TIBAPA-127778 format. One record per residue: residue in one letter; x, y, z of N, C-alpha, C, O in turn. Coordinates in nm, 3 decimals. Layout:
+------+---------+---------+---------+---------+---------+---------+---------+---------+---------+---------+---------+---------+
| type |     n.x |     n.y |     n.z |    ca.x |    ca.y |    ca.z |     c.x |     c.y |     c.z |     o.x |     o.y |     o.z |
+------+---------+---------+---------+---------+---------+---------+---------+---------+---------+---------+---------+---------+
|    a |       X |       Y |       Z |       X |       Y |       Z |       X |       Y |       Z |       X |       Y |       Z |
...
+------+---------+---------+---------+---------+---------+---------+---------+---------+---------+---------+---------+---------+
***
This chain:
+------+---------+---------+---------+---------+---------+---------+---------+---------+---------+---------+---------+---------+
| type |     n.x |     n.y |     n.z |    ca.x |    ca.y |    ca.z |     c.x |     c.y |     c.z |     o.x |     o.y |     o.z |
+------+---------+---------+---------+---------+---------+---------+---------+---------+---------+---------+---------+---------+
|    m |   0.392 |  -0.596 |  -1.559 |   0.492 |  -0.498 |  -1.524 |   0.619 |  -0.573 |  -1.484 |   0.613 |  -0.667 |  -1.405 |
|    n |   0.732 |  -0.534 |  -1.537 |   0.859 |  -0.599 |  -1.510 |   0.936 |  -0.518 |  -1.407 |   0.995 |  -0.415 |  -1.439 |
|    l |   0.935 |  -0.565 |  -1.282 |   1.001 |  -0.495 |  -1.173 |   1.127 |  -0.570 |  -1.132 |   1.133 |  -0.693 |  -1.143 |
|    k |   1.226 |  -0.498 |  -1.087 |   1.354 |  -0.558 |  -1.051 |   1.348 |  -0.630 |  -0.917 |   1.411 |  -0.734 |  -0.900 |
|    y |   1.274 |  -0.573 |  -0.822 |   1.269 |  -0.628 |  -0.686 |   1.125 |  -0.663 |  -0.649 |   1.031 |  -0.595 |  -0.690 |
|    q |   1.109 |  -0.768 |  -0.573 |   0.976 |  -0.815 |  -0.536 |   0.899 |  -0.711 |  -0.453 |   0.777 |  -0.699 |  -0.468 |
|    w |   0.967 |  -0.638 |  -0.366 |   0.899 |  -0.540 |  -0.281 |   0.841 |  -0.424 |  -0.362 |   0.760 |  -0.347 |  -0.311 |
|    q |   0.882 |  -0.411 |  -0.487 |   0.828 |  -0.304 |  -0.572 |   0.685 |  -0.331 |  -0.617 |   0.614 |  -0.238 |  -0.656 |
|    e |   0.642 |  -0.456 |  -0.611 |   0.505 |  -0.488 |  -0.653 |   0.400 |  -0.417 |  -0.569 |   0.312 |  -0.353 |  -0.626 |
|    p |   0.406 |  -0.424 |  -0.434 |   0.305 |  -0.350 |  -0.357 |   0.320 |  -0.198 |  -0.372 |   0.221 |  -0.126 |  -0.362 |
|    l |   0.441 |  -0.150 |  -0.395 |   0.460 |  -0.007 |  -0.417 |   0.392 |   0.035 |  -0.547 |   0.322 |   0.137 |  -0.551 |
|    a |   0.412 |  -0.041 |  -0.652 |   0.349 |  -0.010 |  -0.780 |   0.197 |  -0.016 |  -0.768 |   0.126 |   0.067 |  -0.826 |
|    a |   0.147 |  -0.113 |  -0.694 |   0.002 |  -0.125 |  -0.675 |  -0.053 |  -0.001 |  -0.605 |  -0.163 |   0.045 |  -0.637 |
|    a |   0.021 |   0.052 |  -0.509 |  -0.024 |   0.172 |  -0.439 |  -0.021 |   0.294 |  -0.530 |  -0.113 |   0.376 |  -0.529 |
|    i |   0.083 |   0.305 |  -0.609 |   0.099 |   0.422 |  -0.695 |  -0.010 |   0.429 |  -0.802 |  -0.051 |   0.538 |  -0.842 |
|    i |  -0.056 |   0.315 |  -0.848 |  -0.159 |   0.318 |  -0.953 |  -0.300 |   0.306 |  -0.897 |  -0.397 |   0.295 |  -0.973 |
|    e |  -0.314 |   0.308 |  -0.764 |  -0.446 |   0.297 |  -0.702 |  -0.525 |   0.425 |  -0.726 |  -0.477 |   0.535 |  -0.697 |
|    f |  -0.645 |   0.411 |  -0.779 |  -0.730 |   0.526 |  -0.810 |  -0.826 |   0.561 |  -0.697 |  -0.871 |   0.675 |  -0.688 |
|    y |  -0.857 |   0.467 |  -0.612 |  -0.958 |   0.488 |  -0.509 |  -0.893 |   0.522 |  -0.376 |  -0.816 |   0.443 |  -0.323 |
|    s |  -0.925 |   0.639 |  -0.323 |  -0.862 |   0.684 |  -0.199 |  -0.888 |   0.591 |  -0.083 |  -0.804 |   0.580 |   0.007 |
|    q |  -1.002 |   0.523 |  -0.082 |  -1.032 |   0.432 |   0.028 |  -0.940 |   0.311 |   0.029 |  -0.931 |   0.242 |   0.131 |
|    h |  -0.872 |   0.283 |  -0.080 |  -0.779 |   0.171 |  -0.088 |  -0.633 |   0.218 |  -0.082 |  -0.543 |   0.139 |  -0.051 |
|    l |  -0.609 |   0.344 |  -0.110 |  -0.473 |   0.394 |  -0.121 |  -0.396 |   0.383 |   0.010 |  -0.282 |   0.335 |   0.010 |
|    d |  -0.454 |   0.425 |   0.121 |  -0.383 |   0.420 |   0.249 |  -0.339 |   0.278 |   0.283 |  -0.226 |   0.257 |   0.328 |
|    r |  -0.427 |   0.182 |   0.263 |  -0.394 |   0.042 |   0.292 |  -0.280 |  -0.005 |   0.202 |  -0.189 |  -0.074 |   0.248 |
|    k |  -0.286 |   0.031 |   0.076 |  -0.182 |  -0.012 |  -0.017 |  -0.049 |   0.055 |   0.012 |   0.056 |  -0.007 |  -0.004 |
|    l |  -0.052 |   0.181 |   0.054 |   0.071 |   0.248 |   0.094 |   0.132 |   0.180 |   0.217 |   0.253 |   0.163 |   0.225 |
|    e |   0.047 |   0.141 |   0.311 |   0.095 |   0.070 |   0.430 |   0.157 |  -0.064 |   0.392 |   0.262 |  -0.100 |   0.445 |
|    e |   0.094 |  -0.136 |   0.302 |   0.148 |  -0.264 |   0.257 |   0.284 |  -0.246 |   0.189 |   0.376 |  -0.325 |   0.211 |
|    a |   0.296 |  -0.143 |   0.109 |   0.423 |  -0.115 |   0.041 |   0.530 |  -0.079 |   0.142 |   0.644 |  -0.126 |   0.133 |
|    e |   0.494 |   0.003 |   0.238 |   0.590 |   0.044 |   0.341 |   0.636 |  -0.076 |   0.424 |   0.754 |  -0.088 |   0.456 |
|    e |   0.544 |  -0.165 |   0.458 |   0.580 |  -0.286 |   0.532 |   0.674 |  -0.374 |   0.451 |   0.770 |  -0.429 |   0.505 |
|    a |   0.648 |  -0.388 |   0.322 |   0.735 |  -0.469 |   0.236 |   0.875 |  -0.410 |   0.229 |   0.974 |  -0.483 |   0.230 |
|    i |   0.883 |  -0.278 |   0.221 |   1.013 |  -0.211 |   0.215 |   1.089 |  -0.230 |   0.346 |   1.207 |  -0.264 |   0.344 |
|    h |   1.022 |  -0.210 |   0.459 |   1.089 |  -0.228 |   0.588 |   1.133 |  -0.372 |   0.608 |   1.241 |  -0.397 |   0.663 |
|    a |   1.053 |  -0.466 |   0.566 |   1.090 |  -0.608 |   0.577 |   1.215 |  -0.635 |   0.494 |   1.304 |  -0.707 |   0.538 |
|    r |   1.221 |  -0.578 |   0.375 |   1.338 |  -0.601 |   0.290 |   1.462 |  -0.535 |   0.349 |   1.572 |  -0.591 |   0.340 |
|    f |   1.447 |  -0.417 |   0.410 |   1.561 |  -0.354 |   0.478 |   1.617 |  -0.449 |   0.585 |   1.738 |  -0.464 |   0.598 |
|    q |   1.528 |  -0.513 |   0.659 |   1.573 |  -0.608 |   0.762 |   1.645 |  -0.727 |   0.701 |   1.746 |  -0.773 |   0.754 |
|    e |   1.595 |  -0.778 |   0.590 |   1.660 |  -0.890 |   0.523 |   1.800 |  -0.853 |   0.474 |   1.890 |  -0.938 |   0.471 |
|    l |   1.818 |  -0.729 |   0.435 |   1.946 |  -0.684 |   0.380 |   2.042 |  -0.630 |   0.486 |   2.151 |  -0.584 |   0.454 |
|    e |   2.002 |  -0.636 |   0.610 |   2.078 |  -0.575 |   0.719 |   2.226 |  -0.613 |   0.719 |   2.311 |  -0.526 |   0.740 |
|    n |   2.258 |  -0.737 |   0.695 |   2.397 |  -0.783 |   0.698 |   2.457 |  -0.804 |   0.560 |   2.565 |  -0.862 |   0.547 |
|    n |   2.389 |  -0.757 |   0.458 |   2.436 |  -0.773 |   0.321 |   2.501 |  -0.642 |   0.275 |   2.432 |  -0.544 |   0.246 |
|    e |   2.633 |  -0.642 |   0.269 |   2.705 |  -0.521 |   0.231 |   2.704 |  -0.497 |   0.080 |   2.747 |  -0.391 |   0.035 |
|    n |   2.658 |  -0.593 |   0.002 |   2.661 |  -0.583 |  -0.143 |   2.530 |  -0.536 |  -0.205 |   2.512 |  -0.545 |  -0.327 |
|    a |   2.440 |  -0.485 |  -0.125 |   2.307 |  -0.448 |  -0.175 |   2.288 |  -0.297 |  -0.180 |   2.179 |  -0.247 |  -0.152 |
|    t |   2.392 |  -0.225 |  -0.214 |   2.386 |  -0.079 |  -0.216 |   2.279 |  -0.026 |  -0.310 |   2.204 |   0.064 |  -0.274 |
|    d |   2.271 |  -0.081 |  -0.430 |   2.172 |  -0.034 |  -0.527 |   2.031 |  -0.059 |  -0.478 |   1.944 |   0.027 |  -0.492 |
|    e |   2.008 |  -0.176 |  -0.420 |   1.873 |  -0.204 |  -0.371 |   1.839 |  -0.116 |  -0.252 |   1.725 |  -0.069 |  -0.241 |
|    r |   1.934 |  -0.091 |  -0.164 |   1.907 |  -0.001 |  -0.051 |   1.868 |   0.138 |  -0.100 |   1.778 |   0.202 |  -0.046 |
|    r |   1.938 |   0.184 |  -0.202 |   1.905 |   0.315 |  -0.260 |   1.762 |   0.314 |  -0.316 |   1.686 |   0.409 |  -0.298 |
|    a |   1.727 |   0.206 |  -0.383 |   1.592 |   0.193 |  -0.437 |   1.488 |   0.188 |  -0.325 |   1.380 |   0.244 |  -0.338 |
|    l |   1.522 |   0.120 |  -0.215 |   1.430 |   0.114 |  -0.100 |   1.407 |   0.252 |  -0.042 |   1.294 |   0.289 |  -0.011 |
|    h |   1.515 |   0.329 |  -0.027 |   1.501 |   0.467 |   0.022 |   1.415 |   0.550 |  -0.073 |   1.332 |   0.629 |  -0.029 |
|    d |   1.435 |   0.532 |  -0.202 |   1.353 |   0.603 |  -0.301 |   1.207 |   0.565 |  -0.288 |   1.118 |   0.650 |  -0.299 |
|    g |   1.181 |   0.436 |  -0.264 |   1.043 |   0.390 |  -0.246 |   0.977 |   0.455 |  -0.125 |   0.862 |   0.497 |  -0.132 |
|    l |   1.051 |   0.463 |  -0.014 |   0.997 |   0.529 |   0.106 |   0.973 |   0.677 |   0.081 |   0.874 |   0.733 |   0.129 |
|    s |   1.063 |   0.740 |   0.007 |   1.044 |   0.882 |  -0.027 |   0.918 |   0.903 |  -0.111 |   0.845 |   0.999 |  -0.091 |
|    l |   0.896 |   0.813 |  -0.202 |   0.777 |   0.820 |  -0.286 |   0.651 |   0.806 |  -0.202 |   0.554 |   0.881 |  -0.221 |
|    i |   0.651 |   0.713 |  -0.110 |   0.536 |   0.694 |  -0.020 |   0.512 |   0.820 |   0.062 |   0.398 |   0.866 |   0.074 |
|    r |   0.619 |   0.878 |   0.118 |   0.605 |   1.001 |   0.197 |   0.549 |   1.114 |   0.113 |   0.465 |   1.191 |   0.159 |
|    s |   0.596 |   1.124 |  -0.011 |   0.547 |   1.231 |  -0.100 |   0.398 |   1.216 |  -0.129 |   0.324 |   1.314 |  -0.127 |
|    v |   0.356 |   1.095 |  -0.155 |   0.214 |   1.071 |  -0.183 |   0.131 |   1.110 |  -0.061 |   0.027 |   1.175 |  -0.075 |
|    r |   0.176 |   1.071 |   0.056 |   0.102 |   1.105 |   0.179 |   0.105 |   1.254 |   0.206 |   0.002 |   1.313 |   0.239 |
|    k |   0.220 |   1.316 |   0.192 |   0.236 |   1.459 |   0.221 |   0.154 |   1.547 |   0.128 |   0.088 |   1.641 |   0.172 |
|    e |   0.159 |   1.516 |   0.003 |   0.090 |   1.598 |  -0.097 |  -0.059 |   1.566 |  -0.105 |  -0.134 |   1.636 |  -0.172 |
|    g |  -0.099 |   1.461 |  -0.037 |  -0.240 |   1.426 |  -0.041 |  -0.285 |   1.392 |  -0.181 |  -0.393 |   1.430 |  -0.224 |
|    l |  -0.200 |   1.319 |  -0.253 |  -0.231 |   1.283 |  -0.392 |  -0.333 |   1.172 |  -0.396 |  -0.305 |   1.062 |  -0.443 |
|    k |  -0.451 |   1.202 |  -0.345 |  -0.558 |   1.104 |  -0.340 |  -0.675 |   1.154 |  -0.423 |  -0.701 |   1.274 |  -0.432 |
|    v |  -0.743 |   1.062 |  -0.480 |  -0.865 |   1.095 |  -0.553 |  -0.982 |   1.064 |  -0.461 |  -1.002 |   0.948 |  -0.423 |
|    n |  -1.058 |   1.163 |  -0.425 |  -1.172 |   1.142 |  -0.334 |  -1.300 |   1.128 |  -0.410 |  -1.406 |   1.110 |  -0.350 |
+------+---------+---------+---------+---------+---------+---------+---------+---------+---------+---------+---------+---------+
***
């Protein structure tokens, strides 16, 4: 898979996870990676596109959790 940002790897792994017992952990890992990247970009005013992508990633995680898109 060709991803633009490194933090997208754990997000992609969570999105394609089929087993509900692994999904929560993978979502947490993706969320941690996103938050870590937000901190790294804190003083970088030129990362508007990546910040938008980070927000989209968090929205995707929230949607998966909210909708209960888990396979039991």
